[in-house]
TORPA-4810 file (N, C-alpha, C, O; in nm, 3 decimals):
<nodes>
NODE_1_2.401_3.446_3.824_2.524_3.463_3.802_2.581_3.508_3.676_2.590_3.430_3.581_M
NODE_2_2.610_3.596_3.672_2.656_3.665_3.544_2.740_3.680_3.479_2.838_3.737_3.527_S
NODE_3_2.744_3.640_3.345_2.861_3.580_3.254_2.950_3.718_3.220_2.884_3.810_3.172_I
NODE_4_3.067_3.737_3.237_3.172_3.825_3.229_3.239_3.782_3.125_3.311_3.683_3.141_T
NODE_5_3.229_3.867_2.952_3.284_3.897_2.846_3.431_3.911_2.875_3.463_3.976_2.974_P
NODE_6_3.507_3.866_2.814_3.673_3.863_2.802_3.694_3.951_2.698_3.602_3.981_2.622_L
NODE_7_3.802_3.993_2.686_3.858_4.019_2.537_3.956_3.969_2.505_4.063_3.998_2.558_E
NODE_8_3.944_3.877_2.404_4.052_3.772_2.388_4.215_3.805_2.353_4.319_3.741_2.368_I
NODE_9_4.182_3.942_2.299_4.307_4.013_2.196_4.423_4.020_2.376_4.542_3.988_2.379_E
NODE_10_4.347_4.067_2.493_4.424_4.042_2.655_4.407_3.945_2.666_4.481_3.968_2.762_E
NODE_11_4.370_3.792_2.672_4.415_3.674_2.715_4.492_3.620_2.645_4.571_3.535_2.685_V
NODE_12_4.479_3.666_2.500_4.601_3.584_2.424_4.747_3.720_2.491_4.833_3.656_2.551_E
NODE_13_4.769_3.820_2.490_4.853_3.942_2.509_4.933_3.860_2.608_5.054_3.875_2.589_S
NODE_14_4.896_3.758_2.732_4.925_3.696_2.865_5.027_3.588_2.831_5.104_3.539_2.914_K
NODE_15_5.019_3.557_2.700_5.097_3.431_2.644_5.137_3.446_2.534_5.116_3.557_2.486_A
NODE_16_5.218_3.336_2.440_5.176_3.309_2.329_5.103_3.346_2.216_5.103_3.425_2.122_G
NODE_17_5.034_3.245_2.270_4.909_3.250_2.214_4.738_3.276_2.272_4.718_3.359_2.360_N
NODE_18_4.636_3.203_2.217_4.531_3.186_2.276_4.488_3.073_2.376_4.429_3.066_2.483_I
NODE_19_4.561_2.972_2.268_4.539_2.821_2.300_4.623_2.836_2.454_4.568_2.830_2.564_Y
NODE_20_4.810_2.862_2.422_4.849_2.887_2.576_4.815_2.914_2.678_4.835_2.850_2.782_E
NODE_21_4.719_3.082_2.656_4.661_3.130_2.802_4.583_3.047_2.820_4.562_3.026_2.940_A
NODE_22_4.508_2.968_2.728_4.367_2.887_2.782_4.379_2.717_2.893_4.306_2.646_2.962_V
NODE_23_4.542_2.725_2.842_4.579_2.551_2.856_4.694_2.626_3.057_4.729_2.547_3.144_V
NODE_24_4.710_2.729_3.063_4.784_2.803_3.177_4.677_2.881_3.279_4.684_2.910_3.398_V
NODE_25_4.607_2.896_3.208_4.448_2.951_3.304_4.430_2.786_3.391_4.460_2.755_3.507_A
NODE_26_4.370_2.709_3.283_4.300_2.591_3.328_4.390_2.464_3.455_4.343_2.382_3.534_A
NODE_27_4.547_2.506_3.418_4.600_2.416_3.529_4.585_2.514_3.657_4.548_2.503_3.774_K
NODE_28_4.617_2.584_3.599_4.623_2.686_3.783_4.475_2.696_3.845_4.447_2.692_3.964_R
NODE_29_4.370_2.714_3.719_4.205_2.666_3.829_4.254_2.483_3.852_4.174_2.426_3.926_A
NODE_30_4.327_2.426_3.819_4.282_2.272_3.893_4.392_2.232_3.971_4.414_2.117_4.010_R
NODE_31_4.487_2.370_4.000_4.592_2.325_4.112_4.430_2.411_4.235_4.358_2.346_4.310_Q
NODE_32_4.423_2.541_4.213_4.274_2.585_4.274_4.177_2.475_4.297_4.119_2.498_4.403_L
NODE_33_4.142_2.382_4.250_4.020_2.327_4.250_4.099_2.207_4.359_4.044_2.168_4.461_N
NODE_34_4.208_2.170_4.324_4.252_2.069_4.435_4.280_2.114_4.580_4.251_2.049_4.680_D
NODE_35_4.323_2.197_4.578_4.301_2.315_4.743_4.175_2.291_4.797_4.161_2.249_4.912_E
NODE_36_4.051_2.324_4.695_3.970_2.378_4.722_3.951_2.250_4.862_3.969_2.259_4.984_Q
NODE_37_3.916_2.155_4.788_3.896_2.050_4.760_3.955_2.009_4.930_3.897_2.009_5.039_K
NODE_38_4.110_1.973_4.886_4.187_1.955_5.037_4.107_2.053_5.169_4.041_2.012_5.265_L
NODE_39_4.127_2.132_5.147_4.028_2.204_5.231_3.922_2.206_5.314_3.909_2.207_5.437_E
NODE_40_3.822_2.205_5.189_3.718_2.115_5.192_3.679_1.983_5.320_3.611_1.995_5.421_Y
NODE_41_3.757_1.851_5.264_3.749_1.784_5.347_3.811_1.810_5.448_3.748_1.761_5.541_N
NODE_42_3.929_1.876_5.495_3.977_1.902_5.632_3.892_1.988_5.713_3.906_1.999_5.835_Q
NODE_43_3.816_2.042_5.652_3.725_2.110_5.775_3.567_2.004_5.746_3.484_2.048_5.825_R
NODE_44_3.511_1.899_5.672_3.426_1.860_5.698_3.467_1.741_5.782_3.397_1.700_5.875_I
NODE_45_3.556_1.700_5.756_3.575_1.524_5.834_3.605_1.531_5.951_3.647_1.425_5.998_E
NODE_46_3.596_1.663_6.058_3.596_1.672_6.203_3.428_1.619_6.223_3.382_1.528_6.293_P
NODE_47_3.357_1.720_6.126_3.181_1.643_6.143_3.113_1.540_6.136_2.993_1.518_6.153_L
NODE_48_3.267_1.429_6.085_3.215_1.311_5.981_3.171_1.221_6.141_3.249_1.195_6.233_M
NODE_49_3.029_1.190_6.132_3.012_1.044_6.219_3.041_0.910_6.123_3.028_0.907_6.000_L
NODE_50_3.086_0.791_6.217_3.088_0.678_6.167_2.922_0.606_6.084_2.890_0.531_5.992_P
NODE_51_2.874_0.670_6.163_2.712_0.583_6.090_2.665_0.708_6.019_2.546_0.701_5.989_E
NODE_52_2.733_0.835_5.980_2.700_0.879_5.849_2.757_0.817_5.723_2.698_0.855_5.622_D
NODE_53_2.846_0.740_5.705_2.889_0.683_5.614_2.764_0.568_5.508_2.798_0.543_5.392_D
NODE_54_2.655_0.520_5.551_2.570_0.470_5.570_2.496_0.533_5.511_2.494_0.507_5.391_N
NODE_55_2.414_0.628_5.553_2.303_0.698_5.536_2.330_0.854_5.480_2.324_0.949_5.557_D
NODE_56_2.358_0.869_5.339_2.333_0.996_5.304_2.255_1.113_5.277_2.309_1.208_5.221_D
NODE_57_2.115_1.117_5.316_1.994_1.161_5.317_2.029_1.244_5.483_1.954_1.340_5.500_S
NODE_58_2.113_1.225_5.582_2.158_1.352_5.712_2.273_1.435_5.641_2.356_1.415_5.552_V
NODE_59_2.237_1.535_5.725_2.356_1.599_5.682_2.328_1.732_5.781_2.244_1.821_5.793_V
NODE_60_2.434_1.694_5.835_2.379_1.860_5.952_2.401_2.011_5.918_2.446_2.077_5.824_S
NODE_61_2.358_2.028_6.014_2.375_2.220_5.996_2.525_2.242_5.990_2.576_2.301_5.894_K
NODE_62_2.580_2.205_6.070_2.724_2.254_6.007_2.794_2.191_5.838_2.846_2.263_5.752_D
NODE_63_2.782_2.100_5.833_2.796_2.103_5.704_2.787_2.119_5.607_2.881_2.101_5.529_K
NODE_64_2.646_2.168_5.564_2.572_2.222_5.455_2.602_2.378_5.507_2.560_2.457_5.422_M
NODE_65_2.657_2.443_5.613_2.668_2.590_5.618_2.833_2.641_5.557_2.877_2.745_5.508_N
NODE_66_2.899_2.487_5.595_3.068_2.491_5.493_3.064_2.439_5.386_3.160_2.436_5.308_I
NODE_67_2.940_2.383_5.361_2.910_2.335_5.214_2.878_2.466_5.123_2.952_2.491_5.029_S
NODE_68_2.746_2.565_5.157_2.737_2.681_5.145_2.852_2.766_5.131_2.876_2.796_5.013_V
NODE_69_2.937_2.819_5.225_3.053_2.882_5.188_3.133_2.870_5.140_3.205_2.970_5.148_E
NODE_70_3.196_2.750_5.049_3.241_2.677_4.960_3.175_2.733_4.780_3.225_2.785_4.680_F
NODE_71_3.024_2.678_4.825_2.959_2.724_4.699_2.949_2.906_4.653_2.917_2.967_4.551_E
NODE_72_2.984_2.937_4.759_2.963_3.144_4.756_3.110_3.171_4.710_3.111_3.272_4.640_K
NODE_73_3.213_3.126_4.723_3.330_3.148_4.616_3.333_3.196_4.503_3.216_3.216_4.473_R
NODE_74_3.381_3.218_4.441_3.383_3.212_4.321_3.501_3.087_4.262_3.616_3.063_4.298_A
NODE_75_3.423_3.031_4.167_3.433_2.972_4.052_3.590_2.925_4.004_3.636_3.003_3.920_K
NODE_76_3.671_2.826_4.037_3.886_2.781_4.018_3.881_2.808_3.892_3.996_2.816_3.847_T
NODE_77_3.783_2.829_3.794_3.817_2.870_3.609_3.850_3.011_3.613_3.955_3.053_3.564_T
NODE_78_3.725_3.118_3.693_3.730_3.263_3.762_3.886_3.325_3.771_3.945_3.415_3.710_E
NODE_79_3.924_3.222_3.887_4.026_3.290_3.974_4.153_3.281_3.901_4.236_3.371_3.915_R
NODE_80_4.184_3.148_3.796_4.242_3.147_3.753_4.290_3.200_3.596_4.399_3.181_3.542_G
NODE_81_4.186_3.263_3.550_4.212_3.351_3.461_4.202_3.510_3.518_4.197_3.593_3.427_L
NODE_82_4.199_3.559_3.644_4.198_3.662_3.704_4.345_3.674_3.710_4.414_3.768_3.670_D
NODE_83_4.391_3.540_3.781_4.530_3.537_3.824_4.610_3.591_3.646_4.676_3.692_3.623_E
NODE_84_4.574_3.492_3.563_4.608_3.520_3.463_4.614_3.654_3.393_4.713_3.702_3.337_L
NODE_85_4.521_3.697_3.401_4.496_3.862_3.352_4.605_3.995_3.477_4.638_4.111_3.453_L
NODE_86_4.624_3.931_3.572_4.608_4.003_3.658_4.803_3.944_3.664_4.859_3.920_3.771_A
NODE_87_4.854_3.936_3.565_5.007_3.891_3.611_5.073_3.840_3.737_5.179_3.872_3.791_D
NODE_88_4.989_3.758_3.766_4.936_3.688_3.891_5.031_3.503_3.867_5.013_3.424_3.961_G
NODE_89_5.105_3.461_3.768_5.088_3.319_3.719_5.241_3.387_3.667_5.269_3.487_3.601_L
NODE_90_5.316_3.289_3.728_5.427_3.254_3.636_5.487_3.120_3.586_5.536_3.035_3.661_E
NODE_91_5.478_3.108_3.417_5.521_3.009_3.348_5.609_3.028_3.264_5.663_3.137_3.244_F
NODE_92_5.644_2.871_3.174_5.759_2.853_3.069_5.696_2.797_3.043_5.626_2.732_3.121_R
NODE_93_5.686_2.796_2.905_5.658_2.627_2.820_5.747_2.533_2.801_5.847_2.559_2.870_A
NODE_94_5.755_2.471_2.764_5.817_2.292_2.792_5.948_2.339_2.655_5.924_2.381_2.542_R
NODE_95_6.052_2.318_2.704_6.165_2.315_2.599_6.152_2.151_2.481_6.211_2.045_2.503_D
NODE_96_6.069_2.175_2.376_6.042_2.043_2.285_6.191_1.959_2.240_6.185_1.837_2.223_V
NODE_97_6.290_2.014_2.226_6.413_2.040_2.215_6.458_1.858_2.296_6.458_1.743_2.254_D
NODE_98_6.499_1.945_2.465_6.485_1.856_2.572_6.411_1.674_2.531_6.471_1.569_2.504_S
NODE_99_6.277_1.701_2.542_6.179_1.608_2.509_6.252_1.520_2.478_6.257_1.416_2.544_L
NODE_100_6.351_1.548_2.337_6.424_1.398_2.250_6.494_1.335_2.304_6.543_1.236_2.249_D
</nodes>
């Protein structure tokens, strides 16, 4: 797995400042991670047998194939940053005055 450097100015240009851009990308990555967990659990659930709950050493070939498929996907942090850089995210800052 290679590390791809990013131009900090490019990331910063997508939000008010670099910190806001990082928070936006991180929140999107969390959303993507939650969606991916849900999808994984939905695909694994039919393969779970009652006796599998007690023995973690037994892994079926189908479960392993699904796990490998999910591991090959791009990481959610990378996808969140890619969406931010491609202007694929719409966000707004919370109005501080309205919180009082």
